[in-house]
MDTraj code that builds the backbone (N, CA, C; nanometers):
import mdtraj as md
import numpy as np

residues = "MET ASP GLN ASP LEU LEU ASP ASP ILE LYS ALA LEU MET GLN THR PRO ILE GLU PRO GLY GLY ALA GLU GLY ARG ALA ARG VAL GLU ARG VAL LEU THR ASP GLY TYR ALA HIS ALA LEU VAL LEU GLU GLY GLU ARG LEU GLN ILE GLU ARG GLN ILE GLY ALA VAL THR ALA ARG ILE GLY ASP GLY GLU GLY ASN GLY LEU ALA VAL GLU LEU SER GLU LEU SER ARG ARG LEU SER LEU THR ASP ARG ALA LEU ALA GLU LEU ARG GLY LEU LEU ALA SER LEU ARG ASP ARG LEU ARG ARG".split()
xyz = np.array([
    [-0.4218, -0.4475, 0.3970],
    [-0.3232, -0.3542, 0.4459],
    [-0.3172, -0.3653, 0.5976],
    [-0.2077, -0.3284, 0.6534],
    [-0.1842, -0.3351, 0.7975],
    [-0.2667, -0.2264, 0.8678],
    [-0.3772, -0.2682, 0.9305],
    [-0.4672, -0.1724, 0.9942],
    [-0.4005, -0.1016, 1.1110],
    [-0.3112, -0.1712, 1.1843],
    [-0.2404, -0.1068, 1.2952],
    [-0.1552, 0.0092, 1.2450],
    [-0.0906, -0.0098, 1.1318],
    [-0.0084, 0.0960, 1.0733],
    [-0.0962, 0.2150, 1.0353],
    [-0.2079, 0.1885, 0.9704],
    [-0.2999, 0.2979, 0.9334],
    [-0.3496, 0.3710, 1.0579],
    [-0.3826, 0.2961, 1.1611],
    [-0.4285, 0.3578, 1.2855],
    [-0.3196, 0.4453, 1.3470],
    [-0.1944, 0.3982, 1.3447],
    [-0.0825, 0.4772, 1.3970],
    [-0.0657, 0.6068, 1.3183],
    [-0.0718, 0.5970, 1.1871],
    [-0.0554, 0.7166, 1.1037],
    [-0.1674, 0.8161, 1.1326],
    [-0.2908, 0.7672, 1.1356],
    [-0.4046, 0.8557, 1.1609],
    [-0.3966, 0.9189, 1.2997],
    [-0.3521, 0.8424, 1.3986],
    [-0.3376, 0.8965, 1.5341],
    [-0.2305, 1.0050, 1.5366],
    [-0.1208, 0.9813, 1.4681],
    [-0.0136, 1.0809, 1.4645],
    [-0.0570, 1.2078, 1.3925],
    [-0.1488, 1.1938, 1.2973],
    [-0.1982, 1.3120, 1.2264],
    [-0.2790, 1.4015, 1.3205],
    [-0.3327, 1.3440, 1.4271],
    [-0.4145, 1.4186, 1.5226],
    [-0.3350, 1.4661, 1.6441],
    [-0.2116, 1.4150, 1.6600],
    [-0.1300, 1.4465, 1.7761],
    [-0.0372, 1.5627, 1.7458],
    [-0.0364, 1.6632, 1.8323],
    [0.0562, 1.7742, 1.8094],
    [0.2021, 1.7268, 1.8185],
    [0.2831, 1.7775, 1.7290],
    [0.4269, 1.7493, 1.7329],
    [0.4930, 1.8726, 1.7928],
    [0.5472, 1.8552, 1.9105],
    [0.6084, 1.9669, 1.9816],
    [0.7355, 2.0112, 1.9112],
    [0.7522, 2.1413, 1.8904],
    [0.8785, 2.1888, 1.8331],
    [0.9947, 2.1475, 1.9231],
    [1.0933, 2.0860, 1.8656],
    [1.2078, 2.0399, 1.9432],
    [1.1804, 1.9137, 2.0215],
    [1.0615, 1.8561, 2.0061],
    [1.0250, 1.7343, 2.0782],
    [1.0820, 1.6125, 2.0073],
    [1.1976, 1.5689, 2.0521],
    [1.2686, 1.4595, 1.9852],
    [1.1902, 1.3282, 1.9912],
    [1.1217, 1.3035, 2.1016],
    [1.0482, 1.1774, 2.1148],
    [0.9339, 1.1693, 2.0146],
    [0.8593, 1.2775, 2.0011],
    [0.7489, 1.2801, 1.9059],
    [0.7971, 1.2682, 1.7623],
    [0.9044, 1.3384, 1.7298],
    [0.9617, 1.3308, 1.5947],
    [1.0126, 1.1900, 1.5659],
    [1.0756, 1.1287, 1.6646],
    [1.1283, 0.9929, 1.6458],
    [1.0150, 0.8949, 1.6196],
    [0.9038, 0.9114, 1.6894],
    [0.7893, 0.8220, 1.6675],
    [0.7333, 0.8405, 1.5270],
    [0.7201, 0.9657, 1.4838],
    [0.6694, 0.9930, 1.3491],
    [0.7643, 0.9332, 1.2453],
    [0.8930, 0.9528, 1.2639],
    [0.9902, 0.8991, 1.1688],
    [0.9864, 0.7464, 1.1649],
    [0.9666, 0.6836, 1.2786],
    [0.9564, 0.5373, 1.2841],
    [0.8323, 0.4887, 1.2088],
    [0.7211, 0.5567, 1.2300],
    [0.5979, 0.5184, 1.1605],
    [0.6112, 0.5448, 1.0102],
    [0.6756, 0.6548, 0.9733],
    [0.6993, 0.6808, 0.8309],
    [0.7838, 0.5699, 0.7691],
    [0.8881, 0.5286, 0.8397],
    [0.9737, 0.4205, 0.7899],
    [0.8939, 0.2911, 0.7740],
    [0.8144, 0.2593, 0.8743],
    [0.7299, 0.1397, 0.8655],
    [0.6313, 0.1521, 0.7491],
    [0.5776, 0.2703, 0.7316],
    [0.4817, 0.2930, 0.6237],
    [0.5444, 0.2776, 0.4866],
    [0.6640, 0.3343, 0.4697],
    [0.7323, 0.3208, 0.3404],
    [0.7697, 0.1747, 0.3145],
    [0.8081, 0.1027, 0.4183],
    [0.8392, -0.0396, 0.4020],
    [0.7138, -0.1170, 0.3595],
    [0.6014, -0.0832, 0.4196],
    [0.4773, -0.1506, 0.3825],
    [0.4367, -0.1143, 0.2388],
    [0.4625, 0.0098, 0.1991],
    [0.4329, 0.0503, 0.0614],
    [0.5154, -0.0329, -0.0370],
    [0.6398, -0.0609, -0.0020],
    [0.7234, -0.1453, -0.0880],
    [0.6677, -0.2870, -0.0971],
    [0.6154, -0.3380, 0.0131],
    [0.5527, -0.4711, 0.0120],
    [0.4318, -0.4699, -0.0812],
    [0.3512, -0.3662, -0.0710],
    [0.2338, -0.3560, -0.1582],
    [0.2745, -0.3441, -0.3049],
    [0.3819, -0.2698, -0.3317],
    [0.4323, -0.2596, -0.4693],
    [0.4728, -0.3975, -0.5209],
    [0.5387, -0.4754, -0.4358],
    [0.5786, -0.6110, -0.4737],
    [0.4574, -0.6986, -0.5028],
    [0.3557, -0.6880, -0.4180],
    [0.2326, -0.7636, -0.4407],
    [0.1674, -0.7217, -0.5720],
    [0.1688, -0.5919, -0.5978],
    [0.1091, -0.5394, -0.7201],
    [0.1800, -0.5964, -0.8432],
    [0.3118, -0.5965, -0.8401],
    [0.3889, -0.6507, -0.9529],
    [0.3621, -0.7993, -0.9727],
    [0.3509, -0.8718, -0.8625],
    [0.3233, -1.0150, -0.8716],
    [0.1853, -1.0395, -0.9342],
    [0.0872, -0.9621, -0.8920],
    [-0.0475, -0.9761, -0.9491],
    [-0.0454, -0.9422, -1.0978],
    [0.0265, -0.8374, -1.1350],
    [0.0345, -0.8008, -1.2772],
    [0.0978, -0.9137, -1.3593],
    [0.2004, -0.9769, -1.3048],
    [0.2627, -1.0901, -1.3744],
    [0.1646, -1.2056, -1.3890],
    [0.0893, -1.2313, -1.2829],
    [-0.0104, -1.3388, -1.2888],
    [-0.1177, -1.3075, -1.3924],
    [-0.1596, -1.1829, -1.3999],
    [-0.2572, -1.1429, -1.5010],
    [-0.2008, -1.1667, -1.6401],
    [-0.0749, -1.1312, -1.6587],
    [-0.0102, -1.1548, -1.7881],
    [-0.0059, -1.3018, -1.8241],
    [0.0260, -1.3853, -1.7250],
    [0.0339, -1.5297, -1.7496],
    [-0.1034, -1.5875, -1.7838],
    [-0.2050, -1.5456, -1.7122],
    [-0.3405, -1.5944, -1.7397],
    [-0.3862, -1.5459, -1.8765],
    [-0.3574, -1.4215, -1.9082],
    [-0.3949, -1.3677, -2.0386],
    [-0.3263, -1.4450, -2.1509],
    [-0.2010, -1.4806, -2.1316],
    [-0.1289, -1.5598, -2.2328],
    [-0.1928, -1.6970, -2.2495],
    [-0.2326, -1.7562, -2.1379],
    [-0.2985, -1.8871, -2.1465],
    [-0.4315, -1.8771, -2.2206],
    [-0.5042, -1.7699, -2.1969],
    [-0.6295, -1.7486, -2.2694],
    [-0.5998, -1.7328, -2.4180],
    [-0.4940, -1.6584, -2.4496],
    [-0.4533, -1.6388, -2.5885],
    [-0.4119, -1.7685, -2.6556],
    [-0.3627, -1.8631, -2.5779],
    [-0.3234, -1.9947, -2.6309],
    [-0.4419, -2.0892, -2.6462],
    [-0.5600, -2.0398, -2.6132],
    [-0.6787, -2.1215, -2.6338],
    [-0.7316, -2.1919, -2.5106],
    [-0.6610, -2.1783, -2.3996],
    [-0.7134, -2.2383, -2.2769],
    [-0.8297, -2.1522, -2.2282],
    [-0.9238, -2.2122, -2.1639],
    [-1.0364, -2.1334, -2.1183],
    [-1.1007, -2.1836, -1.9918],
    [-1.0596, -2.2978, -1.9450],
    [-1.1233, -2.3594, -1.8285],
    [-1.1009, -2.2771, -1.7022],
    [-1.1996, -2.1981, -1.6654],
    [-1.1934, -2.1230, -1.5405],
    [-1.1005, -2.0037, -1.5420],
    [-1.0391, -1.9749, -1.6544],
    [-0.9421, -1.8655, -1.6573],
    [-1.0091, -1.7287, -1.6469],
    [-1.1305, -1.7167, -1.6960],
    [-1.2020, -1.5889, -1.6841],
    [-1.2271, -1.5566, -1.5372],
    [-1.2626, -1.6583, -1.4603],
    [-1.2849, -1.6387, -1.3164],
    [-1.1538, -1.6005, -1.2488],
    [-1.0466, -1.6708, -1.2847],
    [-0.9150, -1.6403, -1.2266],
    [-0.8716, -1.4987, -1.2630],
    [-0.8924, -1.4596, -1.3874],
    [-0.8567, -1.3254, -1.4323],
    [-0.9386, -1.2197, -1.3585],
    [-1.0644, -1.2479, -1.3386],
    [-1.1509, -1.1557, -1.2656],
    [-1.1029, -1.1383, -1.1216],
    [-1.0657, -1.2482, -1.0563],
    [-1.0163, -1.2426, -0.9184],
    [-0.8842, -1.1653, -0.9112],
    [-0.7959, -1.1901, -1.0047],
    [-0.6687, -1.1172, -1.0074],
    [-0.6920, -0.9678, -1.0289],
    [-0.7856, -0.9360, -1.1160],
    [-0.8184, -0.7956, -1.1413],
    [-0.8736, -0.7292, -1.0160],
    [-0.9583, -0.8019, -0.9436],
    [-1.0128, -0.7495, -0.8180],
    [-0.9018, -0.7258, -0.7162],
    [-0.8104, -0.8227, -0.7043],
    [-0.6977, -0.8095, -0.6106],
    [-0.6085, -0.6916, -0.6484],
    [-0.5855, -0.6728, -0.7780],
    [-0.5035, -0.5608, -0.8237],
    [-0.5690, -0.4278, -0.7879],
    [-0.6981, -0.4197, -0.8074],
    [-0.7713, -0.2985, -0.7741],
    [-0.7642, -0.2684, -0.6244],
    [-0.7825, -0.3695, -0.5416],
    [-0.7734, -0.3511, -0.3959],
    [-0.6332, -0.3078, -0.3542],
    [-0.5335, -0.3689, -0.4151],
    [-0.3950, -0.3336, -0.3827],
    [-0.3649, -0.1908, -0.4254],
    [-0.4122, -0.1517, -0.5435],
    [-0.3926, -0.0140, -0.5909],
    [-0.4564, 0.0871, -0.4961],
    [-0.5775, 0.0566, -0.4511],
    [-0.6458, 0.1478, -0.3583],
    [-0.5719, 0.1570, -0.2254],
    [-0.5283, 0.0423, -0.1737],
    [-0.4548, 0.0415, -0.0467],
    [-0.3254, 0.1200, -0.0591],
    [-0.2571, 0.1025, -0.1696],
    [-0.1310, 0.1725, -0.1921],
    [-0.1539, 0.3229, -0.2043],
    [-0.2567, 0.3627, -0.2761],
    [-0.2878, 0.5055, -0.2912],
    [-0.3239, 0.5675, -0.1565],
    [-0.4031, 0.4954, -0.0769],
    [-0.4396, 0.5467, 0.0551],
    [-0.3158, 0.5611, 0.1431],
    [-0.2318, 0.4590, 0.1441],
    [-0.1118, 0.4626, 0.2266],
    [-0.0190, 0.5749, 0.1827],
    [0.0035, 0.5881, 0.0533],
    [0.0903, 0.6962, 0.0042],
    [0.0366, 0.8334, 0.0418],
    [-0.0948, 0.8507, 0.0311],
    [-0.1550, 0.9791, 0.0680],
    [-0.1349, 1.0109, 0.2147],
    [-0.1583, 0.9117, 0.2999],
    [-0.1395, 0.9323, 0.4431],
    [0.0064, 0.9587, 0.4773],
    [0.0961, 0.8850, 0.4144],
    [0.2392, 0.9058, 0.4409],
    [0.2838, 1.0439, 0.3963],
    [0.2365, 1.0878, 0.2815],
    [0.2721, 1.2228, 0.2327],
    [0.2215, 1.3300, 0.3291],
    [0.0998, 1.3128, 0.3778],
    [0.0446, 1.4102, 0.4733],
    [0.1244, 1.4120, 0.6030],
    [0.1585, 1.2931, 0.6519],
    [0.2355, 1.2848, 0.7760],
    [0.3753, 1.3427, 0.7576],
    [0.4378, 1.3117, 0.6450],
    [0.5711, 1.3661, 0.6169],
    [0.5662, 1.5191, 0.6090],
    [0.4659, 1.5729, 0.5411],
    [0.4518, 1.7179, 0.5307],
    [0.4287, 1.7811, 0.6681],
    [0.3513, 1.7136, 0.7484],
    [0.3242, 1.7625, 0.8831],
    [0.4521, 1.7654, 0.9662],
    [0.5360, 1.6674, 0.9503],
    [0.6619, 1.6609, 1.0233],
    [0.7554, 1.7735, 0.9806],
    [0.7521, 1.8076, 0.8548],
    [0.8403, 1.9141, 0.8018],
    [0.8020, 2.0530, 0.8519],
    [0.6754, 2.0696, 0.8882],
    [0.6298, 2.2029, 0.9318],
    [0.6798, 2.2402, 1.0665],
])
top = md.Topology()
chain = top.add_chain()
for i, resn in enumerate(residues, 1):
    res = top.add_residue(resn, chain, resSeq=i)
    for name in ("N", "CA", "C"):
        top.add_atom(name, md.element.get_by_symbol(name[0]), res)
traj = md.Trajectory(xyz[None], top)
């Protein structure tokens, strides 16, 4: 995941947003937009990994076995990491969005 984006979100969570402060609101909105765009990228990666898992599973079902268990294990690990990154990003974005609304 983009560590700079996470750092920006976390920093904004600690920075007061001045009522009527257009500059601060604009920065938060820009980071939210970047965050949602990154979430879409992660969703795309997740779908691609799921398709790869399906393809490997089909190959295993067809009787192939050379190294496919290792490949399946790696894909499963990548899917888990992507799911965690996506959940963390969504949680931070929801908190930042709620903070902006207040």
